C-alpha positions as a Markdown table, in Angstrom:
| # | Residue | x | y | z |
|---|---|---|---|---|
| 1 | Met | -0.2 | -33.5 | -48.3 |
| 2 | Tyr | 1.5 | -30.8 | -50.4 |
| 3 | Ala | 0.8 | -27.3 | -50.3 |
| 4 | Leu | 2.1 | -25.0 | -53.5 |
| 5 | Gln | 1.5 | -21.7 | -54.3 |
| 6 | Glu | 1.8 | -19.6 | -57.1 |
| 7 | Gly | -0.2 | -21.8 | -59.4 |
| 8 | Asn | -0.4 | -19.4 | -62.2 |
| 9 | Phe | -3.0 | -20.1 | -64.8 |
| 10 | Trp | -3.8 | -23.7 | -63.2 |
| 11 | Asp | -7.3 | -22.6 | -63.4 |
| 12 | Val | -7.7 | -22.7 | -67.6 |
| 13 | Leu | -8.0 | -25.4 | -69.6 |
| 14 | Gly | -10.1 | -27.5 | -67.2 |
| 15 | Asn | -7.7 | -27.1 | -64.6 |
| 16 | Arg | -5.4 | -29.3 | -66.7 |
| 17 | Arg | -2.4 | -27.7 | -64.8 |
| 18 | Leu | -3.3 | -28.7 | -61.0 |
| 19 | Gln | -4.6 | -32.2 | -62.5 |
| 20 | Gln | -1.0 | -32.9 | -63.9 |
| 21 | Ala | 0.3 | -31.7 | -60.4 |
| 22 | Arg | -1.7 | -33.9 | -58.9 |
| 23 | Gly | -0.6 | -37.1 | -61.0 |
| 24 | Asp | 2.8 | -36.2 | -60.6 |
| 25 | Leu | 2.9 | -35.8 | -57.1 |
| 26 | Gly | 0.9 | -39.1 | -56.6 |
| 27 | Ala | -1.9 | -37.4 | -54.8 |
| 28 | Ser | -5.3 | -38.8 | -54.8 |
| 29 | Ser | -7.2 | -35.2 | -54.5 |
| 30 | Ala | -6.3 | -31.9 | -55.1 |
| 31 | Phe | -8.1 | -28.3 | -54.5 |
| 32 | Leu | -7.2 | -25.3 | -56.2 |
| 33 | Ala | -8.1 | -22.0 | -54.4 |
| 34 | Lys | -8.3 | -20.0 | -57.0 |
| 35 | Ala | -6.5 | -16.2 | -56.3 |
| 36 | Asn | -8.4 | -13.0 | -56.2 |
| 37 | Thr | -9.2 | -11.4 | -59.9 |
| 38 | Thr | -7.1 | -8.3 | -59.3 |
| 39 | Gly | -4.9 | -8.5 | -62.4 |
| 40 | His | -3.2 | -12.0 | -61.4 |
| 41 | Arg | -3.8 | -15.7 | -61.5 |
| 42 | Phe | -1.5 | -16.7 | -58.5 |
| 43 | His | -3.5 | -19.7 | -56.8 |
| 44 | Thr | -2.6 | -21.8 | -54.3 |
| 45 | Ala | -3.0 | -25.7 | -54.2 |
| 46 | Leu | -3.3 | -28.6 | -51.9 |
| 47 | Phe | -3.0 | -32.5 | -53.1 |
| 48 | Phe | -3.9 | -35.1 | -50.6 |
| 49 | Asn | -3.0 | -38.8 | -51.0 |
| 50 | His | -5.0 | -41.8 | -50.2 |
| 51 | Arg | -4.6 | -41.8 | -46.7 |
| 52 | Trp | -6.4 | -38.8 | -46.2 |
| 53 | Asn | -9.6 | -37.9 | -46.5 |
| 54 | Val | -10.7 | -34.7 | -47.0 |
| 55 | Val | -14.3 | -33.5 | -45.6 |
| 56 | Gly | -14.0 | -29.7 | -46.7 |
| 57 | Glu | -11.9 | -27.2 | -48.7 |
| 58 | Gly | -12.9 | -23.7 | -49.8 |
| 59 | Ala | -10.7 | -20.5 | -50.0 |
| 60 | Glu | -11.2 | -16.9 | -48.8 |
| 61 | Arg | -10.0 | -14.0 | -51.3 |
| 62 | Asn | -11.0 | -10.9 | -49.7 |
| 63 | Lys | -8.6 | -10.3 | -46.7 |
| 64 | Tyr | -5.4 | -11.6 | -48.9 |
| 65 | His | -3.1 | -10.2 | -51.6 |
| 66 | His | -3.9 | -13.7 | -53.5 |
| 67 | Val | -5.9 | -16.1 | -51.6 |
| 68 | Leu | -5.8 | -18.4 | -48.3 |
| 69 | Gly | -7.0 | -21.9 | -49.4 |
| 70 | Trp | -7.8 | -24.3 | -46.7 |
| 71 | Ala | -9.0 | -27.7 | -46.2 |
| 72 | Thr | -10.1 | -30.2 | -43.3 |
| 73 | Ala | -9.1 | -34.0 | -43.8 |
| 74 | Arg | -8.8 | -37.1 | -41.5 |
| 75 | Leu | -5.7 | -39.6 | -41.7 |
| 76 | Asp | -6.6 | -42.7 | -42.3 |
| 77 | Asn | -10.1 | -42.4 | -41.5 |
| 78 | His | -9.1 | -41.6 | -37.7 |
| 79 | Pro | -12.1 | -39.1 | -36.8 |
| 80 | Ala | -9.7 | -36.6 | -35.3 |
| 81 | Glu | -9.6 | -33.9 | -38.1 |
| 82 | Trp | -6.5 | -31.6 | -39.3 |
| 83 | Asn | -7.3 | -28.3 | -40.4 |
| 84 | Phe | -5.0 | -27.2 | -43.6 |
| 85 | Arg | -4.4 | -23.4 | -44.4 |
| 86 | Asn | -2.3 | -22.5 | -47.6 |
| 87 | Leu | -1.8 | -18.5 | -47.5 |
| 88 | His | 0.4 | -16.8 | -50.2 |
| 89 | Leu | 1.5 | -13.7 | -48.7 |
| 90 | Ser | 2.0 | -10.4 | -50.1 |
| 91 | Pro | 5.5 | -10.1 | -51.7 |
| 92 | Ile | 5.5 | -6.4 | -51.7 |
| 93 | Ser | 4.5 | -4.9 | -48.2 |
| 94 | Pro | 6.0 | -6.2 | -45.0 |
| 95 | Ala | 3.0 | -4.3 | -43.1 |
| 96 | His | 0.3 | -5.8 | -45.7 |
| 97 | Arg | 1.8 | -9.2 | -44.5 |
| 98 | Thr | 1.5 | -8.6 | -40.9 |
| 99 | Leu | -2.3 | -7.7 | -41.4 |
| 100 | Glu | -2.8 | -11.1 | -43.5 |
| 101 | Val | -1.4 | -13.5 | -40.7 |
| 102 | Glu | -3.4 | -11.4 | -38.0 |
| 103 | Pro | -6.7 | -13.8 | -38.4 |
| 104 | Leu | -4.5 | -16.9 | -38.5 |
| 105 | Gln | -4.3 | -16.4 | -34.5 |
| 106 | Thr | -7.7 | -17.1 | -34.1 |
| 107 | Leu | -8.6 | -20.1 | -36.8 |
| 108 | Ala | -7.6 | -22.7 | -34.1 |
| 109 | Ala | -10.6 | -24.1 | -32.9 |
| 110 | Pro | -11.0 | -23.7 | -28.7 |
| 111 | Gly | -9.1 | -26.7 | -27.5 |
| 112 | Ala | -6.8 | -27.5 | -30.8 |
| 113 | Ala | -3.6 | -28.5 | -30.1 |
| 114 | Ser | -1.0 | -25.8 | -30.9 |
| 115 | Pro | 2.7 | -25.1 | -30.3 |
| 116 | Cys | 2.0 | -21.4 | -29.8 |
| 117 | Ser | 0.7 | -20.2 | -26.3 |
| 118 | Ser | 0.0 | -17.1 | -24.5 |
| 119 | Pro | 3.1 | -15.3 | -23.3 |
| 120 | Thr | 5.7 | -17.2 | -21.1 |
| 121 | Pro | 7.4 | -15.5 | -18.2 |
| 122 | Ala | 10.7 | -17.0 | -19.0 |
| 123 | Pro | 11.7 | -17.6 | -22.8 |
| 124 | Ser | 14.1 | -20.1 | -23.6 |
| 125 | Ala | 16.7 | -20.3 | -26.3 |
| 126 | Ser | 14.4 | -22.9 | -28.1 |
| 127 | Asp | 11.5 | -20.4 | -28.3 |
| 128 | Thr | 10.9 | -17.7 | -30.6 |
| 129 | Pro | 8.7 | -15.0 | -30.5 |
| 130 | Asn | 5.6 | -14.2 | -32.8 |
| 131 | Arg | 4.4 | -11.1 | -33.6 |
| 132 | Thr | 2.0 | -10.9 | -30.6 |
| 133 | Gly | 4.5 | -11.7 | -28.1 |
| 134 | Ala | 3.2 | -15.1 | -27.9 |
| 135 | Arg | 6.1 | -17.7 | -28.1 |
| 136 | Cys | 5.8 | -20.9 | -30.4 |
| 137 | Arg | 8.1 | -23.7 | -30.2 |
| 138 | Arg | 10.3 | -24.6 | -32.6 |
| 139 | Pro | 9.4 | -28.3 | -33.7 |
| 140 | Gly | 11.4 | -30.8 | -31.7 |
| 141 | Ala | 11.9 | -28.2 | -28.6 |
| 142 | Ala | 10.8 | -28.6 | -25.1 |
| 143 | Pro | 8.0 | -26.5 | -23.8 |
| 144 | Thr | 9.1 | -23.6 | -21.5 |
| 145 | Ser | 6.2 | -23.8 | -19.4 |
| 146 | Ser | 2.9 | -25.8 | -19.0 |
| 147 | Ala | 1.3 | -22.7 | -20.7 |
| 148 | Ala | 3.1 | -23.8 | -23.9 |
| 149 | Thr | 1.0 | -27.0 | -24.5 |
| 150 | Thr | -2.2 | -25.5 | -23.8 |
| 151 | Ala | -4.8 | -24.9 | -26.7 |
| 152 | Ser | -5.1 | -21.4 | -28.0 |
| 153 | Gly | -8.8 | -20.2 | -28.0 |
| 154 | Ser | -11.3 | -18.2 | -29.7 |
């Protein structure tokens, strides 16, 4: 699975650049999330190989500087679904980037596994704080409390 950003003009000539990238990456499917039309064409793209069965895809243009592309897929026809988000954040404003990532905290379905949790009473060196004060484990780091393995919800 690949997630690429700034697919400039990938939507012209029948998505020619998107399809060329799909072939170059050896992907079996590709989805182009077209950016909003405020003077730029910096699209995002999601590519999946033959092991992934994409069951849904789409884009949210109104809340983001460019676009948030998303896909839901199953790996090797396993019934569990993976939800992917490809977001190109505003390159200009840190305040705008903060607003853009805010909805990402509620996109996971209740009960979905997440490395992020509610605030922990005693942070460790393996944790890094996110913007809301919740703790997110670094990949491979052990959780600091049982709360670190619970699902984030709503």
